[in-house]
Phi, psi and omega in degrees: 000134178278140190249032176281147176294136178237129176254124182241132179214160178274133175250110178295325180298318182268348185053047181203161171278137179249132177243121181242148178242097186302329183283345180241098185309129177081002183272111181203159177209171178225174178190158179288335177235164177302314182295322180293319178298319179294316179296318181294320182289333176297321177295316182293324176301313180296320178295321179299313181296315179300317180294317179300318178298314180300325182270358180072026180267154180292147178244116181296143173283143178299133181255352184081212184297130180266147182295321186274354183274000000 
């Protein structure tokens, strides 16, 4: 299990739950339910990490709860 902080909120504009990972720039997913958004963002986190590895980019270590979140 990946231990990055995930922020999930309802988007009235998108009519979906949005899950964002502040420690991984641009890493976000959505879902019709809270649980679906969380499951989808876990897939996107792994894809983000895999892509960063392929491109030789640094991968931040999970910090847990962020002060600004």
